[in-house]
C-alpha positions in Angstrom: 18.2 -22.0 0.3 18.3 -18.2 -0.1 16.6 -16.4 2.6 14.3 -13.7 1.8 15.5 -10.5 3.4 13.0 -7.6 4.0 14.1 -4.1 3.7 14.1 -2.7 7.2 12.9 0.8 5.9 10.1 -0.7 4.3 9.1 -2.8 7.3 9.4 0.3 9.5 7.3 2.4 7.3 4.6 -0.2 7.1 4.2 -0.2 10.8 5.1 3.6 11.5 1.9 5.4 12.9 2.9 8.8 11.5 3.2 10.6 8.3 5.8 13.3 7.7 4.5 16.5 5.7 6.2 15.6 2.6 5.0 12.0 2.8 1.1 13.5 3.0 1.9 15.7 0.3 3.1 12.5 -1.9 -0.1 10.7 -0.6 -2.5 13.3 -1.7 -0.5 14.2 -4.9 -0.3 17.8 -4.0 2.5 20.5 -3.1 3.4 20.4 0.4 2.0 24.0 1.0 -1.4 22.7 -0.1 -1.1 19.6 2.3 -0.2 22.0 5.1 -3.1 24.3 4.5 -5.7 21.4 4.2 -4.3 19.9 7.5 -4.6 23.4 9.3 -8.3 23.8 7.8 -9.3 20.3 8.7 -7.7 20.8 12.4 -5.7 17.5 11.9 -3.4 16.8 15.0 0.2 17.9 14.7 2.6 15.5 16.6 5.7 17.7 17.4 8.8 15.8 17.9 11.7 17.6 19.2 12.1 21.5 19.9 12.7 24.7 17.9 14.0 24.6 14.2 15.5 20.9 14.8 12.1 19.7 15.5 9.8 17.5 13.2 6.1 17.7 12.6 4.3 14.5 12.0 0.7 13.6 11.6 -1.2 10.3 12.7 -2.0 8.2 9.9 -5.2 6.9 11.4 -6.4 10.5 11.6 -5.5 11.1 8.1 -7.3 8.2 7.1 -10.3 9.3 8.8 -10.3 12.6 7.3 -10.0 11.1 3.8 -12.8 8.9 4.5 -15.1 11.7 5.7 -14.4 13.6 2.7 -15.7 11.0 0.2 -18.7 11.8 -1.7 
């Protein structure tokens, strides 16, 4: 019987509590600069991983979801 192997990247993304700026822009179907502007205006928490130009910015998925929910009309 053939085993069903899961894609490790898919599994990792499903449980990852963070979104990258690019992932957030894709989620919101907008330009990254637009997503950055909305994040700044909304005061969402930036998680800074690493330092300097090699560091990464991430956003908390739960906080993004809460913001999206608060903006529903």
